[in-house]
All heavy atoms as TSV, in Angstrom:
chain	resi	resn	atom	element	x	y	z
A	1	SER	N	N	0.834	-1.180	0.000
A	1	SER	CA	C	0.000	0.000	0.000
A	1	SER	C	C	0.879	1.243	0.000
A	1	SER	O	O	1.687	1.444	0.887
A	1	SER	CB	C	-0.894	-0.023	1.222
A	1	SER	OG	O	-1.539	1.209	1.357
A	2	ILE	N	N	0.711	2.063	-0.991
A	2	ILE	CA	C	1.535	3.268	-1.124
A	2	ILE	C	C	1.294	4.231	0.032
A	2	ILE	O	O	2.212	4.818	0.558
A	2	ILE	CB	C	1.251	3.957	-2.471
A	2	ILE	CG1	C	1.714	3.069	-3.621
A	2	ILE	CG2	C	1.943	5.306	-2.550
A	2	ILE	CD1	C	1.268	3.546	-4.977
A	3	GLY	N	N	0.049	4.390	0.416
A	3	GLY	CA	C	-0.280	5.344	1.466
A	3	GLY	C	C	0.376	5.055	2.801
A	3	GLY	O	O	0.594	5.949	3.602
A	4	ARG	N	N	0.722	3.823	3.069
A	4	ARG	CA	C	1.371	3.472	4.332
A	4	ARG	C	C	2.800	3.999	4.402
A	4	ARG	O	O	3.318	4.247	5.482
A	4	ARG	CB	C	1.412	1.958	4.517
A	4	ARG	CG	C	0.081	1.364	4.818
A	4	ARG	CD	C	-0.396	1.953	6.079
A	4	ARG	NE	N	-0.900	0.913	6.954
A	4	ARG	CZ	C	-1.347	1.162	8.138
A	4	ARG	NH1	N	-1.350	2.384	8.597
A	4	ARG	NH2	N	-1.804	0.202	8.887
A	5	ALA	N	N	3.442	4.180	3.283
A	5	ALA	CA	C	4.833	4.639	3.273
A	5	ALA	C	C	4.941	6.103	3.684
A	5	ALA	O	O	5.911	6.510	4.298
A	5	ALA	CB	C	5.446	4.448	1.887
A	6	ILE	N	N	3.944	6.886	3.352
A	6	ILE	CA	C	4.002	8.325	3.617
A	6	ILE	C	C	2.785	8.701	4.447
A	6	ILE	O	O	1.663	8.687	3.964
A	6	ILE	CB	C	4.050	9.112	2.298
A	6	ILE	CG1	C	5.267	8.668	1.494
A	6	ILE	CG2	C	4.071	10.602	2.567
A	6	ILE	CD1	C	5.339	9.246	0.110
A	7	ARG	N	N	3.034	9.058	5.704
A	7	ARG	CA	C	1.940	9.381	6.611
A	7	ARG	C	C	1.721	10.883	6.757
A	7	ARG	O	O	0.638	11.337	7.023
A	7	ARG	CB	C	2.190	8.740	7.969
A	7	ARG	CG	C	2.200	7.224	7.914
A	7	ARG	CD	C	2.519	6.638	9.266
A	7	ARG	NE	N	3.767	7.141	9.810
A	7	ARG	CZ	C	4.959	6.565	9.664
A	7	ARG	NH1	N	5.062	5.452	8.991
A	7	ARG	NH2	N	6.043	7.072	10.192
A	8	HIS	N	N	2.787	11.676	6.635
A	8	HIS	CA	C	2.656	13.124	6.738
A	8	HIS	C	C	3.759	13.791	5.932
A	8	HIS	O	O	4.658	13.134	5.413
A	8	HIS	CB	C	2.648	13.592	8.196
A	8	HIS	CG	C	3.842	13.142	8.979
A	8	HIS	ND1	N	5.071	13.739	8.874
A	8	HIS	CD2	C	3.986	12.141	9.873
A	8	HIS	CE1	C	5.929	13.125	9.688
A	8	HIS	NE2	N	5.284	12.148	10.292
A	9	ARG	N	N	3.695	15.091	5.801
A	9	ARG	CA	C	4.580	15.853	4.918
A	9	ARG	C	C	6.067	15.644	5.218
A	9	ARG	O	O	6.917	15.715	4.326
A	9	ARG	CB	C	4.221	17.327	5.007
A	9	ARG	CG	C	4.914	18.177	4.000
A	9	ARG	CD	C	4.437	19.621	4.110
A	9	ARG	NE	N	4.993	20.356	3.013
A	9	ARG	CZ	C	4.295	20.970	2.095
A	9	ARG	NH1	N	3.001	20.951	2.147
A	9	ARG	NH2	N	4.890	21.619	1.137
A	10	ALA	N	N	6.437	15.373	6.441
A	10	ALA	CA	C	7.842	15.215	6.802
A	10	ALA	C	C	8.352	13.779	6.599
A	10	ALA	O	O	9.517	13.517	6.835
A	10	ALA	CB	C	8.069	15.643	8.246
A	11	ASP	N	N	7.482	12.866	6.188
A	11	ASP	CA	C	7.909	11.487	5.910
A	11	ASP	C	C	8.517	11.398	4.515
A	11	ASP	O	O	8.089	12.101	3.603
A	11	ASP	CB	C	6.717	10.528	5.958
A	11	ASP	CG	C	6.373	10.077	7.358
A	11	ASP	OD1	O	7.186	10.327	8.272
A	11	ASP	OD2	O	5.317	9.478	7.535
A	12	TYR	N	N	9.481	10.524	4.369
A	12	TYR	CA	C	10.099	10.265	3.072
A	12	TYR	C	C	10.133	8.767	2.856
A	12	TYR	O	O	10.430	8.008	3.772
A	12	TYR	CB	C	11.524	10.833	3.017
A	12	TYR	CG	C	11.527	12.339	3.078
A	12	TYR	CD1	C	11.619	13.012	4.291
A	12	TYR	CD2	C	11.400	13.080	1.918
A	12	TYR	CE1	C	11.596	14.387	4.344
A	12	TYR	CE2	C	11.386	14.459	1.960
A	12	TYR	CZ	C	11.485	15.105	3.175
A	12	TYR	OH	O	11.459	16.463	3.219
A	13	ALA	N	N	9.819	8.350	1.641
A	13	ALA	CA	C	9.821	6.928	1.305
A	13	ALA	C	C	10.105	6.786	-0.178
A	13	ALA	O	O	9.913	7.718	-0.954
A	13	ALA	CB	C	8.478	6.295	1.645
A	14	ALA	N	N	10.555	5.634	-0.556
A	14	ALA	CA	C	10.749	5.313	-1.972
A	14	ALA	C	C	9.627	4.371	-2.389
A	14	ALA	O	O	9.347	3.390	-1.713
A	14	ALA	CB	C	12.101	4.647	-2.188
A	15	ILE	N	N	8.981	4.714	-3.478
A	15	ILE	CA	C	7.928	3.871	-4.030
A	15	ILE	C	C	8.422	3.388	-5.385
A	15	ILE	O	O	8.689	4.188	-6.276
A	15	ILE	CB	C	6.608	4.654	-4.174
A	15	ILE	CG1	C	6.167	5.185	-2.816
A	15	ILE	CG2	C	5.543	3.779	-4.819
A	15	ILE	CD1	C	5.058	6.195	-2.888
A	16	ILE	N	N	8.571	2.088	-5.523
A	16	ILE	CA	C	9.107	1.512	-6.753
A	16	ILE	C	C	8.007	0.691	-7.427
A	16	ILE	O	O	7.467	-0.235	-6.835
A	16	ILE	CB	C	10.322	0.614	-6.463
A	16	ILE	CG1	C	11.405	1.422	-5.755
A	16	ILE	CG2	C	10.855	-0.007	-7.748
A	16	ILE	CD1	C	12.532	0.587	-5.200
A	17	PHE	N	N	7.695	1.061	-8.647
A	17	PHE	CA	C	6.743	0.305	-9.454
A	17	PHE	C	C	7.551	-0.625	-10.341
A	17	PHE	O	O	8.210	-0.172	-11.274
A	17	PHE	CB	C	5.883	1.236	-10.314
A	17	PHE	CG	C	4.991	2.141	-9.510
A	17	PHE	CD1	C	5.336	3.459	-9.283
A	17	PHE	CD2	C	3.808	1.665	-8.983
A	17	PHE	CE1	C	4.515	4.293	-8.544
A	17	PHE	CE2	C	2.975	2.496	-8.235
A	17	PHE	CZ	C	3.335	3.805	-8.022
A	18	PHE	N	N	7.528	-1.906	-10.069
A	18	PHE	CA	C	8.316	-2.859	-10.840
A	18	PHE	C	C	7.685	-3.205	-12.189
A	18	PHE	O	O	8.348	-3.704	-13.076
A	18	PHE	CB	C	8.541	-4.148	-10.045
A	18	PHE	CG	C	9.592	-4.001	-8.997
A	18	PHE	CD1	C	9.236	-3.847	-7.672
A	18	PHE	CD2	C	10.933	-4.001	-9.331
A	18	PHE	CE1	C	10.212	-3.704	-6.688
A	18	PHE	CE2	C	11.911	-3.864	-8.363
A	18	PHE	CZ	C	11.542	-3.710	-7.039
A	19	ASP	N	N	6.422	-2.944	-12.341
A	19	ASP	CA	C	5.725	-3.262	-13.587
A	19	ASP	C	C	5.858	-2.077	-14.548
A	19	ASP	O	O	5.426	-0.966	-14.241
A	19	ASP	CB	C	4.249	-3.534	-13.276
A	19	ASP	CG	C	3.493	-4.134	-14.431
A	19	ASP	OD1	O	3.798	-3.782	-15.594
A	19	ASP	OD2	O	2.590	-4.949	-14.181
A	20	VAL	N	N	6.452	-2.297	-15.723
A	20	VAL	CA	C	6.697	-1.205	-16.677
A	20	VAL	C	C	5.400	-0.574	-17.190
A	20	VAL	O	O	5.426	0.529	-17.730
A	20	VAL	CB	C	7.553	-1.668	-17.881
A	20	VAL	CG1	C	8.941	-2.062	-17.426
A	20	VAL	CG2	C	6.886	-2.777	-18.646
A	21	ARG	N	N	4.277	-1.232	-16.982
A	21	ARG	CA	C	3.007	-0.645	-17.428
A	21	ARG	C	C	2.694	0.661	-16.699
A	21	ARG	O	O	1.959	1.499	-17.211
A	21	ARG	CB	C	1.865	-1.634	-17.252
A	21	ARG	CG	C	1.969	-2.817	-18.208
A	21	ARG	CD	C	0.881	-3.801	-17.976
A	21	ARG	NE	N	1.137	-4.472	-16.695
A	21	ARG	CZ	C	0.390	-5.451	-16.212
A	21	ARG	NH1	N	-0.664	-5.878	-16.881
A	21	ARG	NH2	N	0.688	-6.017	-15.059
A	22	TYR	N	N	3.270	0.876	-15.520
A	22	TYR	CA	C	3.035	2.139	-14.813
A	22	TYR	C	C	3.608	3.336	-15.564
A	22	TYR	O	O	3.223	4.468	-15.297
A	22	TYR	CB	C	3.613	2.097	-13.394
A	22	TYR	CG	C	2.774	1.275	-12.457
A	22	TYR	CD1	C	3.189	0.019	-12.034
A	22	TYR	CD2	C	1.555	1.748	-11.992
A	22	TYR	CE1	C	2.413	-0.734	-11.168
A	22	TYR	CE2	C	0.776	0.999	-11.130
A	22	TYR	CZ	C	1.208	-0.245	-10.727
A	22	TYR	OH	O	0.437	-0.986	-9.882
A	23	ALA	N	N	4.504	3.119	-16.498
A	23	ALA	CA	C	5.045	4.210	-17.315
A	23	ALA	C	C	4.126	4.552	-18.481
A	23	ALA	O	O	4.310	5.581	-19.128
A	23	ALA	CB	C	6.427	3.841	-17.834
A	24	GLU	N	N	3.145	3.713	-18.765
A	24	GLU	CA	C	2.208	3.985	-19.851
A	24	GLU	C	C	1.224	5.075	-19.410
A	24	GLU	O	O	0.671	5.007	-18.309
A	24	GLU	CB	C	1.434	2.719	-20.220
A	24	GLU	CG	C	2.294	1.616	-20.796
A	24	GLU	CD	C	1.506	0.344	-21.046
A	24	GLU	OE1	O	0.253	0.368	-21.012
A	24	GLU	OE2	O	2.159	-0.686	-21.271
A	25	PRO	N	N	1.015	6.078	-20.260
A	25	PRO	CA	C	0.122	7.185	-19.875
A	25	PRO	C	C	-1.261	6.731	-19.432
A	25	PRO	O	O	-1.814	7.287	-18.484
A	25	PRO	CB	C	0.047	8.032	-21.146
A	25	PRO	CG	C	1.324	7.748	-21.865
A	25	PRO	CD	C	1.639	6.306	-21.563
A	26	ARG	N	N	-1.823	5.700	-20.047
A	26	ARG	CA	C	-3.182	5.277	-19.671
A	26	ARG	C	C	-3.207	4.691	-18.259
A	26	ARG	O	O	-4.216	4.781	-17.566
A	26	ARG	CB	C	-3.759	4.289	-20.683
A	26	ARG	CG	C	-3.092	2.955	-20.710
A	26	ARG	CD	C	-3.756	2.018	-21.751
A	26	ARG	NE	N	-3.160	0.709	-21.688
A	26	ARG	CZ	C	-3.502	-0.239	-20.818
A	26	ARG	NH1	N	-4.453	-0.025	-19.954
A	26	ARG	NH2	N	-2.895	-1.405	-20.825
A	27	ILE	N	N	-2.103	4.130	-17.801
A	27	ILE	CA	C	-2.018	3.595	-16.433
A	27	ILE	C	C	-1.592	4.703	-15.466
A	27	ILE	O	O	-2.200	4.897	-14.408
A	27	ILE	CB	C	-1.025	2.418	-16.355
A	27	ILE	CG1	C	-1.399	1.313	-17.335
A	27	ILE	CG2	C	-0.898	1.898	-14.924
A	27	ILE	CD1	C	-2.697	0.602	-17.035
A	28	ALA	N	N	-0.551	5.444	-15.839
A	28	ALA	CA	C	-0.034	6.508	-14.968
A	28	ALA	C	C	-1.102	7.559	-14.683
A	28	ALA	O	O	-1.142	8.128	-13.585
A	28	ALA	CB	C	1.192	7.154	-15.592
A	29	SER	N	N	-1.987	7.805	-15.643
A	29	SER	CA	C	-3.032	8.817	-15.440
A	29	SER	C	C	-4.027	8.416	-14.354
A	29	SER	O	O	-4.759	9.255	-13.839
A	29	SER	CB	C	-3.770	9.076	-16.755
A	29	SER	OG	O	-4.525	7.944	-17.126
A	30	LYS	N	N	-4.046	7.156	-13.987
A	30	LYS	CA	C	-4.964	6.679	-12.941
A	30	LYS	C	C	-4.344	6.738	-11.541
A	30	LYS	O	O	-5.023	6.491	-10.548
A	30	LYS	CB	C	-5.412	5.253	-13.259
A	30	LYS	CG	C	-6.257	5.192	-14.517
A	30	LYS	CD	C	-6.675	3.788	-14.834
A	30	LYS	CE	C	-7.682	3.794	-15.954
A	30	LYS	NZ	N	-7.231	3.332	-17.204
A	31	LEU	N	N	-3.058	7.056	-11.475
A	31	LEU	CA	C	-2.384	7.164	-10.180
A	31	LEU	C	C	-2.682	8.521	-9.557
A	31	LEU	O	O	-2.961	9.491	-10.264
A	31	LEU	CB	C	-0.878	6.993	-10.358
A	31	LEU	CG	C	-0.428	5.610	-10.799
A	31	LEU	CD1	C	1.049	5.628	-11.187
A	31	LEU	CD2	C	-0.671	4.580	-9.715
A	32	PRO	N	N	-2.599	8.634	-8.237
A	32	PRO	CA	C	-2.836	9.925	-7.580
A	32	PRO	C	C	-1.865	10.996	-8.082
A	32	PRO	O	O	-0.706	10.713	-8.412
A	32	PRO	CB	C	-2.581	9.634	-6.097
A	32	PRO	CG	C	-2.690	8.160	-5.960
A	32	PRO	CD	C	-2.290	7.576	-7.279
A	33	HIS	N	N	-2.340	12.226	-8.112
A	33	HIS	CA	C	-1.535	13.349	-8.614
A	33	HIS	C	C	-0.229	13.521	-7.840
A	33	HIS	O	O	0.796	13.878	-8.409
A	33	HIS	CB	C	-2.365	14.637	-8.569
A	33	HIS	CG	C	-1.653	15.814	-9.126
A	33	HIS	ND1	N	-1.364	15.935	-10.467
A	33	HIS	CD2	C	-1.159	16.912	-8.533
A	33	HIS	CE1	C	-0.722	17.070	-10.662
A	33	HIS	NE2	N	-0.587	17.680	-9.513
A	34	TRP	N	N	-0.223	13.241	-6.546
A	34	TRP	CA	C	0.999	13.451	-5.769
A	34	TRP	C	C	2.101	12.477	-6.172
A	34	TRP	O	O	3.271	12.702	-5.849
A	34	TRP	CB	C	0.732	13.401	-4.268
A	34	TRP	CG	C	0.202	12.109	-3.745
A	34	TRP	CD1	C	-1.111	11.759	-3.623
A	34	TRP	CD2	C	0.954	10.992	-3.270
A	34	TRP	NE1	N	-1.210	10.489	-3.094
A	34	TRP	CE2	C	0.040	9.992	-2.863
A	34	TRP	CE3	C	2.321	10.735	-3.134
A	34	TRP	CZ2	C	0.448	8.772	-2.340
A	34	TRP	CZ3	C	2.717	9.516	-2.611
A	34	TRP	CH2	C	1.792	8.558	-2.227
A	35	ILE	N	N	1.771	11.416	-6.892
A	35	ILE	CA	C	2.795	10.493	-7.388
A	35	ILE	C	C	3.302	10.931	-8.759
A	35	ILE	O	O	4.485	10.865	-9.038
A	35	ILE	CB	C	2.237	9.053	-7.475
A	35	ILE	CG1	C	1.971	8.520	-6.078
A	35	ILE	CG2	C	3.197	8.132	-8.232
A	35	ILE	CD1	C	1.337	7.148	-6.071
A	36	THR	N	N	2.420	11.398	-9.614
A	36	THR	CA	C	2.787	11.695	-11.003
A	36	THR	C	C	3.126	13.157	-11.249
A	36	THR	O	O	3.485	13.524	-12.351
A	36	THR	CB	C	1.650	11.299	-11.945
A	36	THR	OG1	O	0.475	12.025	-11.595
A	36	THR	CG2	C	1.379	9.809	-11.871
A	37	ASN	N	N	3.050	14.001	-10.241
A	37	ASN	CA	C	3.269	15.438	-10.412
A	37	ASN	C	C	4.741	15.736	-10.681
A	37	ASN	O	O	5.534	15.906	-9.771
A	37	ASN	CB	C	2.785	16.198	-9.176
A	37	ASN	CG	C	2.937	17.696	-9.327
A	37	ASN	OD1	O	3.248	18.189	-10.398
A	37	ASN	ND2	N	2.725	18.403	-8.250
A	38	ALA	N	N	5.107	15.853	-11.946
A	38	ALA	CA	C	6.500	16.114	-12.320
A	38	ALA	C	C	6.885	17.572	-12.087
A	38	ALA	O	O	8.049	17.916	-12.175
A	38	ALA	CB	C	6.730	15.738	-13.783
A	39	ASP	N	N	5.924	18.441	-11.770
A	39	ASP	CA	C	6.234	19.842	-11.480
A	39	ASP	C	C	6.826	20.014	-10.091
A	39	ASP	O	O	7.446	21.020	-9.799
A	39	ASP	CB	C	4.982	20.710	-11.595
A	39	ASP	CG	C	4.440	20.739	-13.010
A	39	ASP	OD1	O	5.235	20.512	-13.947
A	39	ASP	OD2	O	3.239	20.979	-13.170
A	40	SER	N	N	6.646	19.033	-9.251
A	40	SER	CA	C	7.193	19.083	-7.895
A	40	SER	C	C	8.710	19.023	-7.955
A	40	SER	O	O	9.282	18.367	-8.819
A	40	SER	CB	C	6.653	17.909	-7.080
A	40	SER	OG	O	7.347	17.817	-5.867
A	41	LYS	N	N	9.388	19.700	-7.022
A	41	LYS	CA	C	10.858	19.707	-7.052
A	41	LYS	C	C	11.457	18.327	-6.818
A	41	LYS	O	O	12.560	18.053	-7.256
A	41	LYS	CB	C	11.406	20.694	-6.033
A	41	LYS	CG	C	11.139	20.304	-4.598
A	41	LYS	CD	C	11.760	21.270	-3.634
A	41	LYS	CE	C	11.480	20.780	-2.224
A	41	LYS	NZ	N	12.348	21.334	-1.263
A	42	ASP	N	N	10.739	17.438	-6.151
A	42	ASP	CA	C	11.275	16.111	-5.845
A	42	ASP	C	C	10.729	15.003	-6.736
A	42	ASP	O	O	11.259	13.908	-6.745
A	42	ASP	CB	C	10.994	15.748	-4.383
A	42	ASP	CG	C	11.746	16.641	-3.426
A	42	ASP	OD1	O	12.888	16.992	-3.733
A	42	ASP	OD2	O	11.184	17.003	-2.386
A	43	ALA	N	N	9.658	15.288	-7.472
A	43	ALA	CA	C	9.027	14.242	-8.274
A	43	ALA	C	C	9.791	14.010	-9.570
A	43	ALA	O	O	10.391	14.915	-10.126
A	43	ALA	CB	C	7.585	14.613	-8.584
A	44	ALA	N	N	9.782	12.802	-10.013
A	44	ALA	CA	C	10.367	12.442	-11.298
A	44	ALA	C	C	9.285	11.790	-12.137
A	44	ALA	O	O	8.424	11.100	-11.606
A	44	ALA	CB	C	11.536	11.474	-11.100
A	45	PRO	N	N	9.326	12.030	-13.458
A	45	PRO	CA	C	8.304	11.374	-14.278
A	45	PRO	C	C	8.437	9.859	-14.189
A	45	PRO	O	O	9.534	9.334	-14.029
A	45	PRO	CB	C	8.604	11.871	-15.693
A	45	PRO	CG	C	9.881	12.605	-15.632
A	45	PRO	CD	C	10.247	12.822	-14.193
A	46	LEU	N	N	7.325	9.179	-14.280
A	46	LEU	CA	C	7.359	7.718	-14.261
A	46	LEU	C	C	7.947	7.244	-15.582
A	46	LEU	O	O	7.442	7.577	-16.642
A	46	LEU	CB	C	5.955	7.153	-14.063
A	46	LEU	CG	C	5.275	7.508	-12.753
A	46	LEU	CD1	C	3.857	6.946	-12.740
A	46	LEU	CD2	C	6.053	6.976	-11.579
A	47	LYS	N	N	9.025	6.511	-15.506
A	47	LYS	CA	C	9.643	5.987	-16.719
A	47	LYS	C	C	10.352	4.689	-16.372
A	47	LYS	O	O	10.850	4.526	-15.257
A	47	LYS	CB	C	10.631	6.985	-17.314
A	47	LYS	CG	C	11.785	7.325	-16.382
A	47	LYS	CD	C	12.716	8.342	-16.987
A	47	LYS	CE	C	13.812	8.677	-15.992
A	47	LYS	NZ	N	14.735	9.644	-16.492
A	48	PRO	N	N	10.389	3.761	-17.330
A	48	PRO	CA	C	11.115	2.513	-17.071
A	48	PRO	C	C	12.595	2.812	-16.847
A	48	PRO	O	O	13.186	3.627	-17.552
A	48	PRO	CB	C	10.911	1.699	-18.345
A	48	PRO	CG	C	9.740	2.314	-19.025
A	48	PRO	CD	C	9.746	3.765	-18.628
A	49	LEU	N	N	13.175	2.192	-15.857
A	49	LEU	CA	C	14.575	2.410	-15.528
A	49	LEU	C	C	15.128	1.107	-14.973
A	49	LEU	O	O	14.493	0.485	-14.122
A	49	LEU	CB	C	14.665	3.519	-14.471
A	49	LEU	CG	C	15.999	4.150	-14.169
A	49	LEU	CD1	C	16.562	4.869	-15.385
A	49	LEU	CD2	C	15.865	5.143	-13.024
A	50	PRO	N	N	16.310	0.695	-15.435
A	50	PRO	CA	C	16.906	-0.521	-14.853
A	50	PRO	C	C	17.078	-0.349	-13.344
A	50	PRO	O	O	17.261	0.763	-12.837
A	50	PRO	CB	C	18.249	-0.642	-15.561
A	50	PRO	CG	C	18.085	0.129	-16.834
A	50	PRO	CD	C	17.136	1.253	-16.499
A	51	PHE	N	N	17.042	-1.458	-12.622
A	51	PHE	CA	C	17.057	-1.401	-11.162
A	51	PHE	C	C	18.300	-0.698	-10.614
A	51	PHE	O	O	18.186	0.104	-9.680
A	51	PHE	CB	C	16.940	-2.801	-10.570
A	51	PHE	CG	C	16.804	-2.778	-9.079
A	51	PHE	CD1	C	15.613	-2.381	-8.494
A	51	PHE	CD2	C	17.860	-3.129	-8.258
A	51	PHE	CE1	C	15.471	-2.337	-7.111
A	51	PHE	CE2	C	17.731	-3.090	-6.875
A	51	PHE	CZ	C	16.537	-2.694	-6.308
A	52	GLY	N	N	19.472	-0.970	-11.158
A	52	GLY	CA	C	20.707	-0.349	-10.660
A	52	GLY	C	C	20.649	1.170	-10.689
A	52	GLY	O	O	20.870	1.826	-9.663
A	53	PRO	N	N	20.366	1.792	-11.848
A	53	PRO	CA	C	20.246	3.252	-11.886
A	53	PRO	C	C	19.111	3.788	-11.014
A	53	PRO	O	O	19.238	4.852	-10.418
A	53	PRO	CB	C	19.995	3.550	-13.367
A	53	PRO	CG	C	20.618	2.405	-14.091
A	53	PRO	CD	C	20.386	1.212	-13.191
A	54	ALA	N	N	18.013	3.044	-10.933
A	54	ALA	CA	C	16.915	3.485	-10.066
A	54	ALA	C	C	17.371	3.521	-8.610
A	54	ALA	O	O	17.100	4.476	-7.879
A	54	ALA	CB	C	15.714	2.560	-10.233
A	55	LEU	N	N	18.067	2.488	-8.183
A	55	LEU	CA	C	18.574	2.440	-6.813
A	55	LEU	C	C	19.567	3.575	-6.556
A	55	LEU	O	O	19.561	4.180	-5.480
A	55	LEU	CB	C	19.226	1.082	-6.545
A	55	LEU	CG	C	19.612	0.797	-5.109
A	55	LEU	CD1	C	18.399	0.864	-4.195
A	55	LEU	CD2	C	20.269	-0.570	-5.005
A	56	ALA	N	N	20.395	3.898	-7.542
A	56	ALA	CA	C	21.347	5.006	-7.399
A	56	ALA	C	C	20.610	6.332	-7.218
A	56	ALA	O	O	21.015	7.164	-6.389
A	56	ALA	CB	C	22.267	5.064	-8.610
A	57	GLN	N	N	19.530	6.553	-7.970
A	57	GLN	CA	C	18.744	7.781	-7.809
A	57	GLN	C	C	18.099	7.854	-6.434
A	57	GLN	O	O	18.047	8.912	-5.816
A	57	GLN	CB	C	17.682	7.882	-8.900
A	57	GLN	CG	C	18.238	8.226	-10.252
A	57	GLN	CD	C	17.142	8.431	-11.279
A	57	GLN	OE1	O	15.961	8.505	-10.956
A	57	GLN	NE2	N	17.535	8.522	-12.534
A	58	ILE	N	N	17.613	6.729	-5.957
A	58	ILE	CA	C	17.013	6.689	-4.621
A	58	ILE	C	C	18.068	7.005	-3.562
A	58	ILE	O	O	17.824	7.786	-2.641
A	58	ILE	CB	C	16.357	5.316	-4.363
A	58	ILE	CG1	C	15.141	5.141	-5.268
A	58	ILE	CG2	C	15.968	5.160	-2.894
A	58	ILE	CD1	C	14.593	3.733	-5.314
A	59	ALA	N	N	19.249	6.414	-3.696
A	59	ALA	CA	C	20.329	6.675	-2.732
A	59	ALA	C	C	20.710	8.155	-2.730
A	59	ALA	O	O	20.893	8.755	-1.666
A	59	ALA	CB	C	21.538	5.808	-3.063
A	60	THR	N	N	20.796	8.757	-3.905
A	60	THR	CA	C	21.123	10.187	-4.000
A	60	THR	C	C	20.064	11.027	-3.303
A	60	THR	O	O	20.379	11.957	-2.564
A	60	THR	CB	C	21.235	10.604	-5.480
A	60	THR	OG1	O	22.299	9.867	-6.083
A	60	THR	CG2	C	21.517	12.091	-5.610
A	61	PHE	N	N	18.807	10.686	-3.511
A	61	PHE	CA	C	17.717	11.420	-2.868
A	61	PHE	C	C	17.841	11.356	-1.347
A	61	PHE	O	O	17.749	12.367	-0.658
A	61	PHE	CB	C	16.366	10.853	-3.314
A	61	PHE	CG	C	15.197	11.478	-2.608
A	61	PHE	CD1	C	14.674	12.672	-3.049
A	61	PHE	CD2	C	14.628	10.876	-1.490
A	61	PHE	CE1	C	13.595	13.263	-2.400
A	61	PHE	CE2	C	13.557	11.453	-0.835
A	61	PHE	CZ	C	13.043	12.652	-1.294
A	62	PHE	N	N	18.058	10.174	-0.803
A	62	PHE	CA	C	18.086	10.024	0.652
A	62	PHE	C	C	19.386	10.509	1.285
A	62	PHE	O	O	19.445	10.665	2.508
A	62	PHE	CB	C	17.789	8.579	1.044
A	62	PHE	CG	C	16.322	8.261	0.998
A	62	PHE	CD1	C	15.788	7.525	-0.036
A	62	PHE	CD2	C	15.462	8.736	1.969
A	62	PHE	CE1	C	14.430	7.245	-0.099
A	62	PHE	CE2	C	14.105	8.479	1.925
A	62	PHE	CZ	C	13.590	7.743	0.876
A	63	LYS	N	N	20.408	10.785	0.498
A	63	LYS	CA	C	21.641	11.363	1.034
A	63	LYS	C	C	21.516	12.869	1.230
A	63	LYS	O	O	22.369	13.477	1.873
A	63	LYS	CB	C	22.819	11.067	0.110
A	63	LYS	CG	C	23.274	9.621	0.191
A	63	LYS	CD	C	24.423	9.372	-0.762
A	63	LYS	CE	C	24.804	7.902	-0.760
A	63	LYS	NZ	N	25.831	7.599	-1.766
A	64	ARG	N	N	20.454	13.469	0.695
A	64	ARG	CA	C	20.247	14.911	0.850
A	64	ARG	C	C	20.019	15.261	2.311
A	64	ARG	O	O	19.569	14.433	3.104
A	64	ARG	CB	C	19.036	15.364	0.042
A	64	ARG	CG	C	19.271	15.278	-1.427
A	64	ARG	CD	C	18.100	15.756	-2.248
A	64	ARG	NE	N	17.171	16.594	-1.524
A	64	ARG	CZ	C	15.905	16.755	-1.884
A	64	ARG	NH1	N	15.427	16.121	-2.911
A	64	ARG	NH2	N	15.106	17.534	-1.201
A	65	ASP	N	N	20.303	16.495	2.643
A	65	ASP	CA	C	20.061	16.984	4.008
A	65	ASP	C	C	18.620	17.460	4.114
A	65	ASP	O	O	18.243	18.437	3.484
A	65	ASP	CB	C	21.026	18.137	4.314
A	65	ASP	CG	C	20.807	18.738	5.686
A	65	ASP	OD1	O	20.121	18.103	6.518
A	65	ASP	OD2	O	21.331	19.819	5.929
A	66	PHE	N	N	17.817	16.779	4.896
A	66	PHE	CA	C	16.408	17.141	5.045
A	66	PHE	C	C	16.147	17.965	6.300
A	66	PHE	O	O	15.005	18.239	6.628
A	66	PHE	CB	C	15.552	15.856	5.092
A	66	PHE	CG	C	15.520	15.126	3.784
A	66	PHE	CD1	C	16.235	13.951	3.617
A	66	PHE	CD2	C	14.799	15.613	2.729
A	66	PHE	CE1	C	16.210	13.271	2.414
A	66	PHE	CE2	C	14.760	14.944	1.516
A	66	PHE	CZ	C	15.471	13.774	1.365
A	67	THR	N	N	17.181	18.390	6.984
A	67	THR	CA	C	16.986	19.110	8.242
A	67	THR	C	C	16.356	20.486	8.020
A	67	THR	O	O	15.752	21.019	8.926
A	67	THR	CB	C	18.311	19.274	9.006
A	67	THR	OG1	O	19.249	19.942	8.167
A	67	THR	CG2	C	18.841	17.913	9.421
A	68	SER	N	N	16.466	21.044	6.822
A	68	SER	CA	C	15.903	22.377	6.576
A	68	SER	C	C	14.432	22.330	6.185
A	68	SER	O	O	13.801	23.361	6.037
A	68	SER	CB	C	16.699	23.082	5.460
A	68	SER	OG	O	16.569	22.361	4.245
A	69	HIS	N	N	13.855	21.125	6.037
A	69	HIS	CA	C	12.441	21.014	5.620
A	69	HIS	C	C	11.520	21.024	6.788
A	69	HIS	O	O	11.631	20.570	7.801
A	69	HIS	CB	C	12.215	19.760	4.791
A	69	HIS	CG	C	12.899	19.815	3.476
A	69	HIS	ND1	N	13.688	18.819	3.017
A	69	HIS	CD2	C	12.929	20.774	2.535
A	69	HIS	CE1	C	14.169	19.130	1.837
A	69	HIS	NE2	N	13.707	20.324	1.528
């Protein structure tokens, strides 16, 4: 359940969609806006990505300093 990962604004979690169909516009359009909002400074468009590079992006995100948020 995606909602369990993020309970409030100060929570951070990684949500990984392993099924490449989530990158298809007809599927992605059915996801909540807070997941697909590429205008957000932290959001990334849903796109197929090999696991290694995806994990590297997640690691980079969580290495950021969140103390100012």
